[in-house]
C-alpha positions as CSV (number, residue, x, y, z in Angstrom):
1,X,74.4,-17.1,82.3
2,X,72.4,-19.8,84.1
3,X,68.6,-19.3,83.8
4,X,68.2,-19.5,87.5
5,X,70.8,-16.9,88.1
6,X,69.4,-14.6,85.6
7,X,65.9,-14.7,87.2
8,X,67.3,-13.7,90.6
9,X,68.3,-10.2,89.6
10,X,68.7,-7.9,86.6
11,X,72.5,-8.3,87.0
12,X,73.4,-5.8,84.2
13,X,71.3,-3.1,85.8
14,X,72.3,-3.3,89.4
15,X,73.5,0.0,91.1
16,X,77.1,-1.3,91.1
17,X,77.1,-1.5,87.3
18,X,76.1,2.1,87.0
19,X,78.9,3.5,89.2
20,X,81.3,6.1,87.6
21,X,84.5,4.8,86.2
22,X,83.6,1.1,86.1
23,X,84.2,-1.2,83.1
24,X,81.2,-1.0,80.7
25,X,82.1,-4.5,79.3
26,X,82.7,-6.2,82.7
27,X,81.1,-4.1,85.5
28,X,80.9,-5.3,89.1
29,X,77.7,-7.2,89.6
30,X,77.0,-6.8,93.3
31,X,73.5,-7.7,94.6
32,X,73.0,-6.1,98.0
33,X,70.8,-7.8,100.6
34,X,68.2,-5.0,100.5
35,X,67.9,-5.2,96.7
36,X,67.6,-8.9,96.9
37,X,64.7,-8.7,99.4
38,X,62.9,-6.1,97.3
39,X,63.3,-8.2,94.2
40,X,62.0,-11.3,95.8
41,X,59.0,-9.6,97.4
42,X,57.9,-8.1,94.1
43,X,58.7,-11.2,92.0
44,X,55.8,-13.3,90.7
45,X,55.2,-16.6,92.5
46,X,56.4,-19.4,90.2
47,X,55.2,-22.5,92.2
48,X,55.9,-24.5,95.3
49,X,59.3,-26.2,95.3
50,X,59.3,-30.0,95.0
51,X,61.9,-32.4,96.3
52,X,63.7,-35.0,94.0
53,X,60.7,-37.3,94.4
54,X,58.2,-34.7,93.2
55,X,56.7,-34.1,96.6
56,X,56.2,-30.5,98.0
57,X,59.1,-29.4,100.2
58,X,57.7,-29.1,103.7
59,X,54.8,-31.5,103.0
60,X,51.4,-31.3,101.5
61,X,49.9,-29.7,104.7
62,X,52.4,-26.8,104.5
63,X,51.7,-26.3,100.8
64,X,48.0,-26.4,101.4
65,X,48.2,-23.9,104.2
66,X,50.6,-21.4,102.6
67,X,50.5,-21.6,98.8
68,X,47.4,-19.4,98.5
69,X,48.9,-16.7,100.7
70,X,52.4,-16.8,99.1
71,X,51.1,-16.8,95.6
72,X,49.3,-13.4,96.1
73,X,50.9,-10.3,94.9
74,X,52.6,-8.4,97.8
75,X,52.6,-11.5,100.1
76,X,54.5,-11.0,103.4
77,X,57.8,-12.9,103.3
78,X,59.7,-12.6,106.5
79,X,63.2,-11.1,106.7
80,X,64.5,-14.2,108.5
81,X,63.6,-16.5,105.5
82,X,65.1,-14.0,103.0
83,X,68.2,-13.6,105.1
84,X,68.7,-17.4,105.2
85,X,68.6,-17.6,101.4
86,X,70.8,-14.5,101.0
87,X,73.4,-15.9,103.4
88,X,73.7,-19.1,101.3
89,X,74.6,-16.9,98.4
90,X,76.8,-14.3,100.0
91,X,78.7,-16.5,102.5
92,X,79.0,-13.7,105.0
93,X,79.5,-10.9,102.5
94,X,77.2,-7.9,102.2
95,X,76.7,-8.6,98.5
96,X,76.0,-11.6,96.3
97,X,77.6,-12.1,92.9
98,X,76.4,-14.1,89.9
99,X,79.1,-16.8,90.4
100,X,78.2,-17.4,94.0
101,X,74.5,-17.4,93.3
102,X,74.9,-19.8,90.4
103,X,77.0,-22.2,92.5
104,X,74.4,-22.3,95.3
105,X,71.4,-22.6,93.0
106,X,73.1,-25.6,91.2
107,X,73.8,-27.2,94.6
108,X,70.2,-27.0,95.9
109,X,68.3,-26.7,92.6
110,X,70.4,-29.2,90.6
111,X,68.0,-29.6,87.7
112,X,66.3,-26.2,88.0
113,X,63.1,-27.9,89.2
114,X,63.6,-30.0,92.2
115,X,64.8,-28.7,95.5
116,X,67.6,-30.4,97.5
117,X,66.6,-29.5,101.1
118,X,69.8,-31.0,102.7
119,X,72.0,-28.9,100.3
120,X,70.1,-25.8,101.1
121,X,70.1,-26.4,104.9
122,X,73.9,-27.1,104.8
123,X,74.5,-23.9,102.8
124,X,72.2,-21.8,105.1
125,X,73.9,-23.1,108.3
126,X,77.4,-22.5,106.7
127,X,76.5,-19.0,105.6
128,X,75.1,-18.1,109.0
129,X,78.1,-19.7,110.7
130,X,80.5,-17.5,108.7
131,X,78.5,-14.4,109.7
132,X,78.6,-15.5,113.4
133,X,82.4,-16.3,113.3
134,X,83.1,-12.9,111.7
135,X,81.1,-11.1,114.4
136,X,82.7,-13.0,117.2
137,X,86.2,-12.4,115.7
138,X,85.5,-8.7,115.4
139,X,84.4,-8.6,119.1
140,X,87.5,-10.5,120.2
141,X,89.9,-8.3,118.3
142,X,88.2,-5.2,119.7
143,X,88.3,-6.4,123.3
144,X,91.9,-7.5,123.0
145,X,93.0,-4.2,121.4
146,X,91.0,-2.1,123.9
147,X,92.3,-4.2,126.8
148,X,95.9,-3.8,125.6
149,X,95.8,-0.1,124.9
150,X,93.6,1.2,127.7
151,X,92.5,-1.3,130.4
152,X,95.9,-3.0,131.1
153,X,97.8,0.3,131.4
154,X,95.1,1.9,133.6
155,X,95.1,-1.1,135.9
156,X,98.9,-0.9,136.2
157,X,99.0,2.8,136.9
158,X,95.9,3.2,139.1
159,X,95.4,-0.2,140.8
160,X,98.9,-1.7,140.8
161,X,97.6,-4.8,139.0
162,X,99.4,-6.3,136.0
163,X,97.1,-8.4,133.9
164,X,99.9,-9.2,131.4
165,X,98.9,-7.2,128.3
166,X,101.9,-5.3,126.9
167,X,104.3,-2.9,128.7
168,X,102.4,0.4,128.7
169,X,102.0,1.9,132.2
170,X,104.0,0.9,135.2
171,X,103.1,-0.7,138.6
172,X,104.7,0.4,141.8
173,X,107.3,-2.4,142.1
174,X,106.6,-2.9,145.9
175,X,102.8,-3.1,145.5
176,X,102.3,-4.6,142.0
177,X,100.2,-7.7,141.8
178,X,100.8,-9.9,138.7
179,X,97.7,-11.9,137.6
180,X,99.3,-13.7,134.6
Protein backbone atom coordinates (compact mmCIF):
# COMPACT_ATOMS: atom_id res chain seq x y z
CA UNK A 1 0.00 0.00 0.00
CA UNK A 2 1.20 3.53 -0.78
CA UNK A 3 3.00 5.11 2.21
CA UNK A 4 0.77 8.19 2.11
CA UNK A 5 -2.35 6.04 2.14
CA UNK A 6 -1.09 3.97 5.05
CA UNK A 7 -0.43 7.08 7.13
CA UNK A 8 -4.00 8.38 6.77
CA UNK A 9 -5.68 5.58 8.68
CA UNK A 10 -4.99 2.23 10.26
CA UNK A 11 -6.90 0.61 7.40
CA UNK A 12 -6.76 -2.91 8.82
CA UNK A 13 -8.27 -1.83 12.16
CA UNK A 14 -11.20 0.31 11.04
CA UNK A 15 -14.64 -0.54 12.49
CA UNK A 16 -15.74 -1.90 9.09
CA UNK A 17 -12.99 -4.56 9.23
CA UNK A 18 -14.29 -5.83 12.58
CA UNK A 19 -17.91 -6.41 11.55
CA UNK A 20 -19.28 -9.93 11.96
CA UNK A 21 -19.26 -12.16 8.89
CA UNK A 22 -16.76 -10.12 6.85
CA UNK A 23 -13.80 -11.61 5.02
CA UNK A 24 -10.77 -11.83 7.28
CA UNK A 25 -8.41 -11.77 4.28
CA UNK A 26 -10.12 -8.93 2.37
CA UNK A 27 -12.36 -6.95 4.75
CA UNK A 28 -14.13 -3.74 3.69
CA UNK A 29 -11.86 -0.82 4.55
CA UNK A 30 -14.25 2.06 5.00
CA UNK A 31 -12.98 5.25 6.60
CA UNK A 32 -15.97 7.29 7.89
CA UNK A 33 -15.77 11.10 7.97
CA UNK A 34 -15.87 11.24 11.79
CA UNK A 35 -13.01 8.73 12.12
CA UNK A 36 -10.98 10.67 9.54
CA UNK A 37 -11.45 13.93 11.48
CA UNK A 38 -10.50 12.29 14.78
CA UNK A 39 -7.39 10.71 13.21
CA UNK A 40 -6.22 13.99 11.66
CA UNK A 41 -6.80 15.97 14.85
CA UNK A 42 -4.74 13.56 16.94
CA UNK A 43 -2.00 13.01 14.30
CA UNK A 44 1.45 14.47 14.81
CA UNK A 45 2.25 17.51 12.65
CA UNK A 46 4.69 16.46 9.92
CA UNK A 47 5.54 19.81 8.36
CA UNK A 48 4.13 22.58 6.22
CA UNK A 49 3.29 21.49 2.65
CA UNK A 50 5.54 22.85 -0.11
CA UNK A 51 4.68 23.44 -3.75
CA UNK A 52 6.70 21.93 -6.61
CA UNK A 53 9.16 24.83 -6.40
CA UNK A 54 9.84 24.23 -2.69
CA UNK A 55 7.85 27.26 -1.46
CA UNK A 56 5.31 26.96 1.38
CA UNK A 57 1.73 26.51 0.15
CA UNK A 58 -0.16 29.69 1.00
CA UNK A 59 3.04 31.73 1.21
CA UNK A 60 5.68 32.48 3.81
CA UNK A 61 3.36 34.82 5.73
CA UNK A 62 0.71 32.14 6.25
CA UNK A 63 3.33 29.61 7.27
CA UNK A 64 4.86 32.07 9.76
CA UNK A 65 1.44 32.94 11.19
CA UNK A 66 0.04 29.40 11.49
CA UNK A 67 2.83 26.83 11.70
CA UNK A 68 3.47 27.30 15.43
CA UNK A 69 -0.26 26.94 16.20
CA UNK A 70 -0.85 23.96 13.92
CA UNK A 71 2.23 22.08 15.10
CA UNK A 72 1.01 22.00 18.73
CA UNK A 73 -0.70 18.88 20.01
CA UNK A 74 -4.48 19.29 20.06
CA UNK A 75 -4.47 22.24 17.62
CA UNK A 76 -7.90 23.35 16.48
CA UNK A 77 -8.47 22.33 12.86
CA UNK A 78 -11.80 23.50 11.48
CA UNK A 79 -14.46 21.11 10.22
CA UNK A 80 -14.66 22.96 6.88
CA UNK A 81 -11.00 22.30 6.12
CA UNK A 82 -11.28 18.65 7.06
CA UNK A 83 -14.53 18.28 5.10
CA UNK A 84 -12.82 19.71 1.99
CA UNK A 85 -10.05 17.11 2.22
CA UNK A 86 -12.45 14.27 2.97
CA UNK A 87 -14.69 15.22 0.03
CA UNK A 88 -11.71 14.96 -2.34
CA UNK A 89 -11.26 11.38 -1.16
CA UNK A 90 -14.85 10.19 -0.83
CA UNK A 91 -16.37 11.93 -3.91
CA UNK A 92 -19.72 12.41 -2.24
CA UNK A 93 -19.77 9.12 -0.35
CA UNK A 94 -19.98 8.83 3.42
CA UNK A 95 -16.80 6.76 3.51
CA UNK A 96 -13.36 6.86 1.92
CA UNK A 97 -11.55 3.74 0.75
CA UNK A 98 -7.81 3.12 0.33
CA UNK A 99 -8.03 3.14 -3.48
CA UNK A 100 -9.83 6.51 -3.60
CA UNK A 101 -7.46 8.03 -1.04
CA UNK A 102 -4.42 6.71 -2.91
CA UNK A 103 -5.64 8.12 -6.24
CA UNK A 104 -6.22 11.56 -4.76
CA UNK A 105 -2.97 11.66 -2.79
CA UNK A 106 -1.04 10.74 -5.94
CA UNK A 107 -2.85 13.50 -7.85
CA UNK A 108 -2.09 16.32 -5.41
CA UNK A 109 0.99 14.89 -3.66
CA UNK A 110 2.70 13.35 -6.74
CA UNK A 111 6.12 12.74 -5.17
CA UNK A 112 4.88 12.43 -1.59
CA UNK A 113 6.57 15.71 -0.67
CA UNK A 114 5.33 18.55 -2.86
CA UNK A 115 1.72 19.70 -2.94
CA UNK A 116 -0.13 20.36 -6.21
CA UNK A 117 -2.55 23.08 -5.15
CA UNK A 118 -4.42 23.14 -8.48
CA UNK A 119 -4.94 19.37 -8.30
CA UNK A 120 -6.25 19.63 -4.75
CA UNK A 121 -8.50 22.58 -5.56
CA UNK A 122 -9.97 20.78 -8.57
CA UNK A 123 -10.59 17.64 -6.50
CA UNK A 124 -12.15 19.64 -3.63
CA UNK A 125 -14.49 21.53 -5.95
CA UNK A 126 -15.44 18.31 -7.76
CA UNK A 127 -16.07 16.43 -4.51
CA UNK A 128 -18.22 19.23 -3.09
CA UNK A 129 -20.07 19.59 -6.41
CA UNK A 130 -21.01 15.90 -6.31
CA UNK A 131 -22.37 16.33 -2.79
CA UNK A 132 -24.40 19.38 -3.93
CA UNK A 133 -25.72 17.61 -7.03
CA UNK A 134 -26.77 14.63 -4.92
CA UNK A 135 -28.58 16.87 -2.42
CA UNK A 136 -30.33 18.81 -5.18
CA UNK A 137 -31.33 15.58 -6.96
CA UNK A 138 -32.78 14.23 -3.74
CA UNK A 139 -34.86 17.37 -3.22
CA UNK A 140 -36.12 17.38 -6.83
CA UNK A 141 -37.11 13.71 -6.64
CA UNK A 142 -38.91 14.27 -3.33
CA UNK A 143 -40.78 17.36 -4.55
CA UNK A 144 -41.80 15.61 -7.79
CA UNK A 145 -43.01 12.51 -5.97
CA UNK A 146 -44.83 14.50 -3.29
CA UNK A 147 -46.44 16.74 -5.92
CA UNK A 148 -47.53 13.79 -8.03
CA UNK A 149 -48.93 11.73 -5.18
CA UNK A 150 -50.44 14.39 -2.93
CA UNK A 151 -50.48 17.98 -4.22
CA UNK A 152 -51.78 17.42 -7.77
CA UNK A 153 -54.69 15.13 -6.71
CA UNK A 154 -55.64 17.50 -3.86
CA UNK A 155 -55.68 20.49 -6.22
CA UNK A 156 -57.88 18.56 -8.70
CA UNK A 157 -60.37 17.42 -6.07
CA UNK A 158 -60.56 20.50 -3.83
CA UNK A 159 -59.68 23.46 -6.09
CA UNK A 160 -60.62 22.16 -9.57
CA UNK A 161 -57.11 22.92 -10.82
CA UNK A 162 -55.17 20.41 -12.93
CA UNK A 163 -51.43 21.04 -12.79
CA UNK A 164 -50.68 18.08 -15.03
CA UNK A 165 -49.09 15.49 -12.69
CA UNK A 166 -50.61 12.07 -13.23
CA UNK A 167 -54.25 11.05 -13.26
CA UNK A 168 -55.12 10.66 -9.57
CA UNK A 169 -58.11 12.74 -8.44
CA UNK A 170 -60.68 14.30 -10.77
CA UNK A 171 -61.70 17.88 -11.49
CA UNK A 172 -65.29 18.89 -12.05
CA UNK A 173 -65.34 18.88 -15.91
CA UNK A 174 -67.31 22.16 -16.04
CA UNK A 175 -65.04 24.05 -13.61
CA UNK A 176 -61.60 22.43 -14.11
CA UNK A 177 -58.74 24.80 -14.95
CA UNK A 178 -55.75 23.19 -16.69
CA UNK A 179 -52.44 24.91 -16.01
CA UNK A 180 -50.21 22.67 -18.14
